[in-house]
N, C-alpha and C positions, 0 to 999 in steps of 0.2 A: 193752365200752365203760366210759367212767368213770362214777361215779355223780355226776350233776350234781344241786345242791340245787334243790328245788322252789320257792325263795322266789320271791315274784313281784317283777316287775321295775317299780320306780316310775316311772312316766312323768310327766315336767314340761310341764304345759301352758305354751303362750306365751301371755302376756299382752299385751294392746293397749299397755299402758302402756311397754313395752321397745322397741315399734316407733318409727321416726322420725315427726314430725308430719305430713309429707306423705303417709305411707302410712294412718296410722290415721284419715284421713277417709274411704279409699277401704273400709277394712275394718269400717265400721259397718254395722249392722242386717244382721248375717249370720245365716243359717239353720243353718250347720254350725259347729263349731267351728274355730277360728283355725288350730289345729295341723294338722288335716285339709286344709284347703285350701292351707296353705304345703307340705305333704307332697305333694299331688297335684301341685302347679304345679311343685314342684323335680323330682320323679321324672319329669314329663313334660318338661322343659327338659335334665335332666341325662342321661337314658337313651331310648334310642330305643322308647318303649313307646307303643302305641296306646291310644287314649281308652278302648277297651273292656277292655283290659288293666287299665288302672289301675282302672276300675269293679270289675273282680273283685277286685284285689288290695285296695282299700278295704274290700269286701264280706267280705273274709276277716277284717279287722279288727273285724268288726261293725258297720259303718256303710254303709246302702244310699244310694249317690248315682249317679245318671244320668251316662251318657259325656257328654251335651250340658251339663250342669252343670259338669263339669270343664273341659270346652272354653270356657265361657263365663269362668270363673275365669282361665285360661291367657290368654284375648284380654285381658281387662280388668287383669290385675295384672303380667303380663310386662313391658309397656313402663315400668310405673312402678317395677318392682325394677330394670330396667336403668338408668333414670334416675337412681336413688339409688346404685346401685352404681358407675356411671361417676363420682360426685362423691367417692367415697370412695377410688378408684383413684389411685396415685402418679403422678405425672407422670415422664416419661423426663427424663434430663439431657442435656445438650449433648455430653458427652464419652463417647465410646464407645472401648473398648479390644479390640484383635484381637490375638491371637498368630498367628504366622506357621507354617505347617507345609509341611514339605517330604517327598514321597513317592518312592520308588523306582519308576520304571516302565522295564521292560526293562532294568535295568543302569543307568540314568541318574537322578540326583536332580532332580526338578522341583519 
């Protein structure tokens, strides 16, 4: 195996100031760090993990959180994130281009 350096990895905290104004109002008065909440919600939505699996994964990072708390985070914040990200989504234009493709089936081009 390669010798890996033992230098600690600096983790950057997510600031409430970097979030859009609509999301900052929901992110007030939190008992857990914002990056922990966002990480749990992202992992739950992006991967097919159970809430208890997420609870164990976050516990491995040294943060004790209950699975029901993660579920409340998901219920409360996913609709807001979806609304915000839909606003950032680019519109699809009116013009679509398609290429034609011919394949040979039993010796005939179709």
